VOGU-3710 file (C-alpha; in Angstrom, 3 decimals, decimal comma):
1> msqalklhpi> 17,492/130,920/9,159  18,289/127,465/7,874  15,581/124,858/8,490  18,320/122,401/9,510  19,153/124,445/12,615  17,801/122,832/15,765  18,265/123,694/19,387  20,018/121,176/21,604  17,336/119,060/23,332  18,312/120,340/26,799
11> iagwfagkgw> 17,879/123,977/25,713  14,738/123,203/23,699  13,285/121,440/26,743  14,027/124,450/28,945  12,203/126,775/26,522  9,254/124,368/26,361  9,125/124,061/30,137  8,749/127,837/30,362  6,096/127,895/27,682  8,403/129,941/25,492
21> aprrhqldvl> 9,875/129,629/22,023  13,188/131,136/20,929  12,845/134,307/18,918  14,036/134,454/15,356  16,957/136,789/16,074  18,159/134,531/18,918  18,353/131,614/16,503  20,036/133,844/13,922  22,865/134,525/16,392  23,258/130,780/16,978
31> eswqagasal> 23,324/130,125/13,241  26,003/132,791/12,702  28,159/131,151/15,378  27,743/127,721/13,864  28,709/129,182/10,479  31,969/130,447/11,984  30,962/134,103/11,808  30,950/137,030/14,176  27,653/138,891/14,507  26,223/142,240/15,515
41> liaptgagkt> 22,668/141,978/16,811  20,632/145,190/16,771  17,558/144,767/18,929  15,299/146,921/21,093  15,147/146,605/24,858  13,235/143,536/26,032  14,021/141,540/22,889  16,124/138,956/24,726  19,509/140,221/23,492  21,376/138,746/26,450
51> lagflptltd> 19,991/135,250/25,934  20,754/135,571/22,227  24,353/136,400/23,089  24,783/133,349/25,311  22,777/130,801/23,307  25,845/129,729/21,245  27,906/129,431/24,440  25,384/127,206/26,206  24,953/125,080/23,070  28,699/124,633/22,550
61> lietpqdglh> 29,453/123,852/26,213  26,647/121,280/26,343  27,817/119,590/23,136  31,550/119,954/23,772  32,317/120,497/27,469  35,682/122,103/28,148  37,781/123,308/31,029  39,023/126,851/31,048  37,677/130,060/29,627  35,146/129,664/26,828
71> tlyisplkal> 33,275/132,992/26,725  34,108/136,514/27,790  31,147/138,791/28,407  32,180/142,464/28,499  29,853/145,142/29,823  30,213/148,910/30,207  28,712/148,791/33,714  29,665/146,730/36,740  26,017/146,610/37,782  25,072/145,225/34,367
81> avdvarnltt> 27,662/142,433/34,618  26,314/141,462/38,042  22,714/141,559/36,780  23,501/139,435/33,710  25,341/136,886/35,857  22,257/136,562/38,040  19,964/136,169/35,027  22,309/133,670/33,347  22,900/131,343/36,298  19,153/130,797/36,741
91> pidemginir> 18,571/129,044/33,366  21,890/127,186/33,689  20,774/125,799/37,043  17,313/124,995/35,676  18,834/123,103/32,749  21,063/121,180/35,151  24,238/121,747/33,140  27,723/122,062/34,623  28,860/125,503/33,512  30,771/127,874/35,814
101> vetrtgdtpa> 29,815/131,543/35,614  31,674/134,269/37,497  31,956/138,044/37,474  35,159/140,063/37,648  34,952/143,787/38,373  36,799/146,247/40,570  34,475/145,155/43,396  35,462/141,464/43,149  37,633/140,306/46,098  41,345/140,245/45,247
111> arrqrqrydp> 41,699/136,546/46,142  39,006/135,583/43,651  40,536/137,749/40,921  43,894/136,071/41,553  42,356/132,588/41,372  40,513/133,376/38,134  43,836/133,751/36,297  44,874/130,137/36,813  41,438/128,557/37,383  39,036/130,566/35,231
121> pnillttpeq> 35,316/129,861/34,908  33,758/128,825/31,615  32,001/132,187/31,351  33,583/135,338/32,762  31,522/138,514/32,939  33,713/141,566/33,237  34,582/145,135/32,169  37,151/146,623/29,738  39,522/147,606/32,545  39,677/144,058/33,910
131> ialllshpda> 40,462/142,687/30,443  43,392/145,100/30,167  44,622/143,929/33,585  44,374/140,248/32,657  46,276/140,869/29,403  49,151/142,504/31,326  50,148/139,205/32,957  52,687/136,806/31,407  50,126/133,972/31,629  47,631/135,831/29,401
141> aqlfgslkri> 48,290/133,474/26,476  47,420/130,477/28,630  44,288/132,125/30,039  42,867/133,297/26,719  44,179/130,465/24,536  41,000/128,402/24,987  38,635/131,339/24,385  36,002/130,781/21,703  33,630/133,696/22,094  33,475/137,327/23,189
151> vldelhalvt> 30,046/138,819/23,910  30,069/142,628/23,857  26,933/143,957/25,527  25,613/147,468/24,880  28,378/147,994/22,314  26,950/151,369/21,305  27,717/152,661/24,806  31,347/151,500/24,671  32,596/152,585/21,258  32,109/156,332/21,766
161> skrgellsla> 34,691/156,746/24,546  38,296/156,010/25,432  37,094/152,875/27,212  36,021/151,635/23,801  39,424/152,484/22,338  41,165/150,516/25,110  38,738/147,631/24,621  39,379/147,557/20,866  43,115/147,156/21,501  42,452/144,406/24,059
171> iariaalapq> 40,246/142,530/21,587  42,937/142,835/18,911  45,407/141,282/21,368  43,007/138,485/22,320  42,396/137,759/18,630  46,131/137,207/18,231  46,186/134,826/21,226  42,973/133,006/20,254  42,504/133,160/16,466  39,527/130,791/16,738
181> mritalsatv> 37,635/133,420/18,755  34,450/134,991/17,331  32,618/138,099/18,529  28,921/138,567/19,178  28,021/142,203/19,826  24,677/143,292/21,237  23,420/146,802/20,721  20,344/148,953/20,904  19,293/150,559/17,655  21,969/152,970/16,426
191> arpdllrdwi> 22,318/155,503/13,637  25,199/153,672/11,859  25,068/149,893/12,494  27,504/149,353/9,611  30,267/151,076/11,596  29,657/148,869/14,628  29,788/145,771/12,425  33,119/146,923/10,985  34,337/147,575/14,543  33,919/143,906/15,503
201> alpvplapah> 34,950/142,536/12,093  38,396/144,104/11,777  40,221/142,186/14,554  38,964/138,823/13,207  39,655/139,254/9,475  39,209/135,589/8,501  35,625/135,445/9,783  32,605/137,117/8,187  30,602/139,512/10,368  26,836/139,305/10,069
211> llnatggapp> 24,510/142,216/10,763  21,342/140,891/12,421  18,212/142,896/13,208  15,423/141,947/15,579  11,973/142,769/14,307  8,741/143,549/16,101  8,219/145,138/19,461  5,528/147,486/20,688  6,297/151,190/20,182  6,974/153,096/23,408
221> elsildtedr> 4,444/155,448/24,953  6,065/158,786/25,750  4,405/161,919/27,088  5,285/165,224/28,748  4,045/165,836/32,279  0,887/167,901/31,972  0,648/170,715/34,473  -1,178/173,904/35,250  1,653/174,908/37,583  3,931/177,709/36,587
231> lpwaghsaaw> 6,945/176,450/34,616  10,285/177,947/35,695  12,189/180,184/33,297  15,562/178,621/34,111  17,228/176,137/36,450  17,464/172,357/36,425  15,899/171,181/39,700  12,334/170,537/38,408  11,211/171,285/41,971  7,891/172,546/40,584
241> avpalyetik> 6,998/168,975/39,530  7,834/167,131/42,767  4,226/166,910/44,099  3,011/165,566/40,736  5,902/163,091/40,621  5,040/161,836/44,098  1,451/161,173/43,012  2,756/159,429/39,888  4,981/157,168/41,998  2,006/156,192/44,157
251> rhnttllfvn> -0,021/155,129/41,078  2,630/152,746/39,695  4,328/149,576/40,880  7,938/150,739/40,482  9,156/153,960/38,911  12,675/154,793/37,738  13,330/158,540/37,844  16,320/159,384/35,632  18,216/162,640/35,951  21,254/163,836/34,020
261> trsqaemlfq> 23,656/164,641/36,880  24,417/163,340/40,348  23,661/166,712/41,956  20,198/166,631/40,366  19,728/163,117/41,753  20,555/164,245/45,289  18,251/167,266/44,977  15,284/165,334/43,591  15,684/162,588/46,198  15,709/165,158/48,992
271> nlwaineeml> 12,635/166,918/47,593  10,675/163,658/47,287  11,496/162,587/50,836  10,475/166,013/52,128  6,856/165,272/51,089  6,937/161,483/51,566  4,191/161,415/54,194  3,278/157,808/53,359  6,910/156,697/53,818  7,067/155,083/50,400
281> pialhhgsls> 10,297/153,097/49,866  12,178/155,501/47,550  15,903/154,924/46,952  18,854/156,756/45,396  21,442/155,294/42,989  24,428/157,104/41,466  28,098/156,483/40,857  29,468/158,344/43,885  27,646/156,172/46,416  29,540/153,300/48,008
291> veqrrkvesa> 29,471/149,894/46,342  27,580/148,463/49,299  24,882/151,123/49,046  24,442/150,617/45,294  24,238/146,823/45,632  21,716/147,206/48,448  19,475/149,282/46,183  19,883/146,853/43,265  18,985/143,867/45,447  15,910/145,670/46,760
301> mvrgdlkavv> 14,882/146,380/43,156  15,198/142,709/42,241  13,040/141,732/45,223  10,425/144,312/44,266  10,781/146,139/47,593  11,002/149,671/46,163  8,361/152,021/44,816  10,871/154,307/43,104  14,572/154,845/42,468  16,116/158,211/41,622
311> ctstldlgid> 19,112/157,427/39,433  21,627/158,654/36,885  23,179/156,838/33,933  24,338/154,090/36,341  21,032/152,339/35,569  20,829/153,420/31,911  21,734/150,179/30,219  20,259/146,698/29,924  19,676/145,909/33,589  16,456/143,931/33,872
321> wgdvdlvvqv> 14,197/145,241/36,630  11,067/143,262/35,854  8,571/145,229/37,984  9,407/148,683/36,604  6,291/149,942/34,861  7,197/153,614/34,399  10,295/155,621/33,545  10,402/159,327/34,335  13,048/161,523/32,720  13,510/164,603/34,890
331> gapkgssrml> 15,110/167,317/32,817  15,438/167,259/29,050  16,796/163,966/27,671  19,467/165,613/25,424  19,177/162,888/22,769  16,523/160,614/21,291  18,727/157,495/21,363  19,460/158,044/25,062  15,759/158,538/25,716  14,858/155,333/23,870
341> qrigranhrl> 17,459/153,500/25,957  16,027/154,803/29,203  12,409/154,174/28,190  13,370/150,535/27,713  13,950/150,128/31,458  10,133/150,014/31,847  8,189/146,853/30,955  11,335/145,018/29,949  9,326/142,891/27,525  9,298/143,092/23,738
351> depskavlvp> 5,555/142,784/23,158  4,420/145,372/25,717  4,907/149,123/25,320  7,375/150,834/27,606  5,911/153,918/29,237  7,775/157,085/30,067  7,055/160,651/31,130  9,274/163,650/30,421  9,509/166,384/33,063  11,044/169,617/31,727
361> snrfevlece> 12,926/171,713/34,269  12,312/175,011/32,504  10,562/176,533/29,501  13,293/175,941/26,954  13,377/172,296/28,053  9,682/172,030/27,146  10,716/172,631/23,532  13,455/170,009/23,815  11,068/167,493/25,388  8,543/168,084/22,594
371> aaveavaenh> 11,309/167,488/20,041  12,246/164,262/21,870  8,629/163,013/21,822  8,503/163,520/18,056  11,891/161,848/17,543  10,969/158,807/19,653  7,661/158,451/17,786  9,670/158,275/14,547  12,243/155,932/16,179  14,945/158,347/15,083
381> qdsenpttgg> 18,476/157,542/16,240  21,020/160,240/17,051  23,671/158,014/18,634  27,322/158,958/18,287  29,652/157,158/15,890  32,656/155,189/17,195  35,654/157,340/18,049  39,080/157,204/16,449  41,916/156,068/18,673  43,691/158,376/21,098
391> ydvlaqhilg> 47,449/158,390/21,480  47,268/158,334/25,276  45,160/155,165/25,217  47,581/153,494/22,810  50,493/154,438/25,076  48,765/152,715/27,989  48,143/149,601/25,878  51,771/149,444/24,709  52,965/149,582/28,310  50,504/146,855/29,305
401> racagafdad> 51,698/144,725/26,395  55,280/145,020/27,652  54,188/144,003/31,161  53,016/140,677/29,723  56,364/140,020/28,012  58,826/141,345/25,465  57,318/142,228/22,083  58,381/142,965/18,526  57,378/146,454/17,326  56,393/145,226/13,844
411> dlfaevtsaw> 54,095/142,566/15,277  52,522/145,002/17,719  51,902/147,591/14,994  50,094/144,998/12,885  48,042/144,004/15,923  47,176/147,607/16,878  46,012/148,527/13,378  43,616/145,571/13,418  41,649/147,526/16,045  39,017/149,673/14,309
421> pyrelarsqf> 39,853/152,990/16,056  43,513/152,611/15,038  43,022/151,194/11,556  44,489/154,320/9,902  47,365/154,893/12,337  50,572/155,734/10,495  53,675/153,704/11,311  55,638/156,873/11,957  53,125/157,981/14,582  53,129/154,520/16,180
431> drildfvatg> 56,914/154,716/16,461  56,671/158,141/18,127  54,196/156,788/20,687  56,408/153,755/21,318  59,373/156,082/21,857  57,325/158,126/24,312  56,421/155,002/26,302  60,044/153,900/26,298  61,747/157,222/27,117  59,166/159,932/27,749
441> gyalrayery> 59,987/161,556/24,422  62,670/164,031/23,391  62,024/166,539/26,188  61,887/163,955/28,988  64,375/161,273/27,952  67,073/162,705/30,228  64,990/161,747/33,273  65,462/158,129/34,353  61,973/157,918/35,883  60,404/158,145/32,429
451> arlrrtpegl> 62,507/155,279/31,008  59,866/152,550/31,166  60,943/150,240/28,303  64,302/148,811/27,290  65,455/147,257/24,016  66,802/143,686/24,230  69,800/142,521/22,165  67,280/140,698/19,939  65,506/143,972/19,175  62,462/143,282/21,340
461> wrianpyvtq> 60,938/145,751/23,802  60,591/144,840/27,486  59,761/146,691/30,713  62,670/148,523/32,334  62,011/147,175/35,840  59,286/145,390/37,875  58,135/148,673/39,421  56,776/149,717/36,004  54,508/146,667/35,961  53,283/147,300/39,483
471> qyrlnvgtii> 52,409/150,903/38,674  50,696/149,983/35,412  48,359/147,543/37,165  47,528/150,072/39,894  46,641/152,777/37,361  45,137/150,938/34,388  41,986/152,338/32,808  40,704/155,423/31,015  37,984/156,674/33,370  39,347/159,938/34,713
481> eepmvrvrlv> 37,017/161,659/37,110  37,727/164,756/39,106  40,015/163,968/42,077  37,888/162,123/44,603  37,876/161,896/48,380  36,142/159,319/50,537  33,247/160,584/52,624  33,337/158,924/56,049  30,573/159,188/58,655  31,813/159,878/62,198
491> rgrgfrkgat> 30,083/160,354/65,565  26,551/160,796/64,334  25,177/162,313/67,546  25,702/166,020/66,881  22,468/167,277/65,357  22,955/170,977/66,044  23,205/173,016/62,882  26,738/174,229/62,357  28,031/172,241/65,313  30,631/169,518/65,078
501> sgpisrggrv> 30,241/166,245/66,901  33,422/166,395/68,916  36,924/165,113/68,165  37,197/163,374/64,815  37,629/159,621/64,918  39,402/157,918/62,007  36,825/155,119/61,999  33,275/155,244/60,723  31,316/153,991/57,741  32,306/155,140/54,240
511> lgemeeyfft> 29,262/156,685/52,569  30,899/156,983/49,138  33,100/159,400/47,219  32,848/163,024/46,133  34,903/165,387/44,017  37,713/167,007/45,952  36,706/170,342/44,436  33,472/170,497/46,450  35,313/170,475/49,774  37,317/173,541/48,779
521> tivpgdtfmf> 34,020/175,482/48,710  32,828/174,672/52,271  34,099/175,045/55,831  33,600/172,840/58,909  30,038/173,115/60,139  28,547/173,523/56,644  25,860/170,970/55,825  25,138/169,254/52,532  23,174/166,399/50,988  24,928/163,107/50,297
531> ggevvafegm> 23,478/159,664/49,767  20,029/161,051/50,447  20,788/162,313/53,955  21,922/165,630/55,430  25,459/165,627/56,821  27,712/168,253/58,398  31,317/168,708/57,261  33,726/168,080/60,151  37,109/168,239/58,447  39,567/166,397/56,193
541> heneafvsrs> 42,578/164,168/56,613  44,566/163,146/53,520  42,025/161,715/51,051  39,096/161,466/53,458  36,362/163,948/54,366  34,728/163,402/57,745  31,035/164,168/58,171  28,420/163,719/60,880  24,664/163,449/60,606  22,775/166,729/60,789
551> qatnpkipsy> 19,185/167,911/60,960  19,860/171,167/59,118  16,889/172,272/57,006  18,799/174,093/54,249  21,747/171,930/53,196  23,831/172,519/50,090  23,535/170,190/47,111  27,007/169,091/45,948  27,820/170,263/42,431  29,508/167,285/40,770
561> mggkfplsty> 31,898/168,083/37,927  30,993/165,133/35,696  27,832/163,585/34,334  26,334/166,267/32,099  25,189/165,227/28,637  25,441/167,491/25,582  22,331/168,360/23,595  22,355/166,184/20,463  22,599/167,959/17,107  19,403/166,239/15,973
571> ladrvrrila> 17,292/167,473/18,896  18,851/170,936/18,579  17,756/171,021/14,934  14,226/169,975/15,914  14,032/172,676/18,597  15,012/175,334/16,045  12,377/173,948/13,692  9,657/174,117/16,368  10,595/177,721/17,196  10,454/178,716/13,540
581> tpedwralpd> 7,074/177,025/12,922  4,284/178,686/14,954  1,691/176,196/13,712  3,580/173,515/15,692  3,067/175,386/18,956  -0,363/173,814/19,463  1,322/170,889/21,220  3,051/173,213/23,701  1,641/174,316/27,079  -0,164/177,645/26,884
591> qvsgwlrlqq> 2,414/179,397/29,048  5,215/178,320/26,666  3,388/179,138/23,418  2,326/182,451/25,001  5,963/183,205/25,812  6,944/182,596/22,186  4,138/184,882/20,959  5,415/187,606/23,250  8,815/187,137/21,612  7,193/187,524/18,187
601> easvlpghds> 5,689/190,824/19,268  8,708/192,245/21,102  11,484/191,008/18,780  11,681/188,170/16,236  11,899/184,397/16,510  15,078/182,461/15,671  14,948/180,944/12,186  15,655/177,288/11,517  18,887/177,893/9,581  19,733/181,413/10,711
611> llvetfpfeg> 21,096/182,956/13,899  19,144/185,575/15,817  21,375/188,168/17,503  19,690/190,628/19,847  21,435/193,667/21,336  19,972/195,787/24,122  20,923/197,853/27,185  20,153/196,593/30,682  21,154/197,965/34,095  24,110/199,990/32,884
621> hnylvcypfe> 25,594/197,382/30,539  25,077/196,504/26,892  24,145/192,950/25,964  24,491/190,704/22,932  22,318/187,590/23,144  22,310/184,928/20,413  20,480/181,599/20,107  22,559/178,916/18,334  20,916/175,937/20,175  24,153/173,933/19,917
631> grlahqtlgm> 24,670/172,942/23,555  26,549/174,436/26,483  30,042/173,266/25,457  29,879/174,764/21,972  28,345/177,958/23,387  31,072/178,318/26,001  33,733/178,025/23,328  31,871/180,508/21,147  31,643/182,919/24,071  35,381/182,704/24,745
641> lltrrlerar> 36,233/183,394/21,107  33,647/186,153/20,592  34,851/188,088/23,631  38,394/188,076/22,191  37,088/189,510/18,926  34,939/192,073/20,712  37,979/193,223/22,664  39,800/193,857/19,394  36,748/195,768/18,148  36,957/197,928/21,322
651> arplgfvase> 33,471/196,859/22,418  34,887/196,406/25,952  33,240/193,048/26,824  33,090/192,206/30,517  31,894/188,598/30,486  29,565/185,986/29,059  27,289/183,175/30,161  26,260/180,118/28,130  23,262/177,817/28,430  22,247/174,812/26,338
661> yalaiwglgd> 20,252/177,101/24,061  21,689/180,623/24,145  24,758/182,781/24,763  24,782/186,205/26,414  27,755/188,600/26,328  27,778/191,901/28,199  30,099/194,872/28,202  30,492/198,633/28,300  30,466/199,368/24,573  27,183/200,195/22,803
671> lsalirtgrl> 26,930/197,070/20,652  23,801/198,220/18,813  25,544/201,444/17,759  28,729/199,643/16,727  26,736/197,327/14,453  24,499/200,113/13,112  27,468/202,306/12,145  29,356/199,433/10,522  32,218/199,454/13,022  31,245/195,918/14,032
681> sldelfaedm> 30,253/193,368/11,369  28,306/190,389/12,680  29,316/188,342/9,625  32,964/188,971/10,482  32,369/188,527/14,203  30,870/185,046/13,635  33,199/184,073/10,777  34,562/180,528/10,764  38,156/181,739/10,902  37,715/182,261/14,652
691> lgddleawld> 38,529/178,547/14,887  42,006/179,298/13,548  44,316/181,847/15,136  41,814/183,022/17,742  41,295/179,483/18,996  45,038/178,773/19,058  45,760/182,004/20,916  43,050/181,320/23,450  44,235/177,732/24,027  47,766/179,015/24,637
701> esalmkrtfr> 46,479/181,292/27,391  43,789/179,141/28,987  43,979/176,667/31,842  41,833/174,247/29,860  44,806/172,758/28,008  46,583/171,999/31,266  43,464/170,395/32,726  43,021/168,267/29,608  46,732/167,408/29,539  46,468/166,125/33,115
711> ncaiiaglie> 43,901/163,533/32,046  45,912/162,467/28,983  49,076/162,167/31,079  47,284/159,975/33,636  45,890/157,660/30,950  49,271/157,434/29,207  50,946/156,508/32,497  53,170/159,596/32,639  51,526/160,657/35,912  50,441/157,990/38,368
721> rrhpgkektg> 47,461/158,541/40,649  48,007/155,465/42,786  51,051/154,052/44,514  51,194/151,023/46,812  49,221/151,912/49,921  48,505/155,520/49,002  46,929/157,772/46,428  47,947/161,223/45,232  45,686/164,126/46,015  44,157/166,142/43,227
731> rqitmsadli> 46,492/169,036/44,047  49,577/166,806/43,785  48,442/165,414/40,427  47,665/168,866/39,076  51,033/170,279/40,162  52,886/167,387/38,528  50,868/167,708/35,331  51,333/171,475/35,116  55,103/171,197/35,495  55,399/168,536/32,793
741> ydvlyahepd> 53,048/170,440/30,475  55,169/173,593/30,750  58,336/171,615/29,918  56,786/169,882/26,927  55,074/172,998/25,586  58,347/174,936/25,763  60,706/172,276/24,403  58,588/169,779/22,407  55,258/171,395/21,436  54,461/168,523/19,048
751> hvliqatrrd> 54,928/165,868/21,765  52,419/163,039/21,344  50,687/163,971/24,610  50,324/167,603/23,513  48,772/166,258/20,306  46,459/164,009/22,329  45,508/166,965/24,530  44,550/169,145/21,565  42,459/166,327/20,126  40,600/165,814/23,397
761> aarglldier> 40,007/169,524/23,928  38,625/169,948/20,409  36,452/166,833/20,560  35,170/167,084/24,102  35,490/170,176/26,227  35,293/172,633/23,340  33,037/170,787/20,860  34,973/172,400/18,004  33,498/170,239/15,240  29,970/171,113/16,248
771> lgeclkrirr> 30,763/174,808/16,573  32,348/174,725/13,128  29,192/173,200/11,640  27,130/175,891/13,368  29,265/178,733/12,000  29,029/177,206/8,527  25,239/176,922/8,833  24,711/180,550/9,831  27,191/182,076/7,391  25,475/185,132/5,840
781> hivhkpldri> 22,282/184,114/7,680  22,611/186,280/10,788  19,555/188,297/11,776  20,294/191,306/14,006  17,507/192,782/16,118  18,481/195,916/18,078  16,147/196,440/21,047  15,712/199,079/23,698  15,073/196,470/26,383  15,531/192,762/27,116
791> splavpvmle> 13,479/190,344/24,986  11,201/187,599/26,380  13,406/184,895/24,829  16,492/186,312/26,559  14,996/186,035/30,046  16,220/182,455/30,777  19,859/183,080/29,850  19,851/186,455/31,641  18,823/184,611/34,800  22,073/182,649/34,565
801> igkepifgea> 24,158/185,821/34,978  25,581/186,415/38,417  23,543/183,687/40,124  24,296/183,431/43,824  24,601/179,907/45,292  21,127/179,838/46,864  19,737/176,412/47,787  16,366/174,880/48,603  13,067/176,726/48,364  14,833/180,094/48,607
811> retamaeaad> 16,485/179,443/45,256  13,203/178,676/43,508  11,580/181,792/45,013  14,532/184,008/44,099  14,588/182,697/40,531  10,841/183,259/40,127  11,076/186,818/41,466  14,019/187,611/39,185  12,160/186,156/36,202  9,087/188,265/36,949
821> elmrealgg> 11,241/191,361/37,119  12,957/190,589/33,828  9,644/189,874/32,089  8,241/193,171/33,323  11,292/194,845/31,841  10,874/192,916/28,551  7,228/193,955/28,261  7,956/197,559/29,133  6,207/197,334/32,489
//
């Protein structure tokens, strides 16, 4: 840093009054701004990234006050934007400077959002979706013309999704409206910081982009919950650890308990309250709860009123809860970068170690937790790289651009390709996407409803009619969850199990939202957990589910469709390495290392770079169990493709089940005999060419393509979820999507949305790239072990087969009894 750089006296006085001094990386960000550069700051949690991001803004507004929008702060989470606003207004007030700070999210009142367009604050804290909305108005040039800075918080969490793709296009547009604008991006440590720097540099080509790193910080303290209790063989509830977790909560000021899914959050919260004899203030926080409920929990956290919060990724990122002194990760963390992020929620201070405890849900997760402890100790990053741009997202952006005013295609193409995810987009493909937005494409251009753009005599593109603009603004965004229904509490007096509380009233408090799918699995009178309380299902009307309070003792736990994280390739590699290295088992609990030794005796252990395939008979069927350790998505795809090949080999497969760690296929054919006699070659069965014709044939037959197409069509604006005053049901959306998919697949199979669908299916739901790397790794390294009975290592995945939907303590007991029976079988008992 240059010695000539000095803080403005007002800011320097504020630091001195607190007894603080600015950190080196905070001054580096200020120096980059004053040099006319953009900057990416990589810093650990508690390093003061947020203050670093706003230091240039405060300095510039003190030295050169201005009306209008000066700085945009963009966050991946609404809760984070609200938290940062709170933490920013405090120093502004203490410095006594006249700077307006406001938030703008989907929860902001409509009147305030309207006013912000013509009377914006100096600093606006918002989300990617709100930026897209603001850019769709004709007055966008006036609003953003005065903008000098964009602060992108938690950039690593944005650039790996379609939200990041939409944001990149919005930033490219803003850069065209405000060429003086510079970007400051804030990120936790990532595997490829150079890619993130390029991501912010490309839209502002005339400005250099500096890569800044914060130094120092105490290393985190991470451990695995030590227990003498019996570890489950399978399952994800971690119910065995609840008493120990309750004691842990009592010993700490405030504990954040992270889980990987919303259903796990509901289950853990229920289990903790069941033993909460001291009535400790324990709260629940996840994305399906109502806004009011989430804000209530967040405010209680700020006041220090809570002993613990059970939460999902909604509290993952840089929210500053000062009194949190312990983070608990319930269930395996799935990635070291994600674990480091979550650990940082505790002791949100750079010079003090953050403390965290891992709680494995089952025995395989013990191995994953041990791998995570080693990775965190080495500060290893396994974060994902930024994604390339999707065609459906670009279609949405093009439509939004037309809503703001007529545009020239050449100018828009130049603007789009200045966004990093679209930097390599071919002009021919851009023209195809533009044609789709304008007409629906070749197969749909005969339908007037899909004509959304018109060409002016001057050759510009404009919207076809005002209705297009209205529908765009109602449906903007890329977050596509399963169809949701509102959960409304009615007549809470009926506490009899299975009894309704009388005629349904349309009033009542909204508890939150749940996937529509769940309500197709229950009938009136069924009880379930939601928002931490037991409710009884009364019935549905349109997009609302009516529930009443219940005192049932065995409620269901809703199974939410979203929220599961894939096992990172790095942790998967470490787990395979631990399995293949018995001398590393000393760190494992005795019951886990003993299990692995039993596997050594009864079969063989998976190698680090090979694939163990076991075949054995069990209860009238023949089984093939393999252990790729590549995550559930890749294993599900592998299972689908292997069963097709086994059918051709006349092995008569009946089904398969996939876990994070293993895949089991069962059928009528004697697989051991087929392999022994050479009629079935494992090298050919697992050959990489399964990702060719077999994959294409399976995709043609499966419902997965239609489900993926539905999401792409919604994002691209071809199917609209919301209309003025009403919202389509999930069934209506699915029927519309299926009809359009069938038309396009029959008449225009290379339609841009079919292309987008295949890309999404390969990248997300199928994990094709990862499966391809796995098949390449194991080529000619497949170890076959024929057995006369189930192996100890196969017990967890065998427990997944044919599981009945048992809930509560009965489920844990049933799983334990089934595991005992399988282990007796494995040991020849």
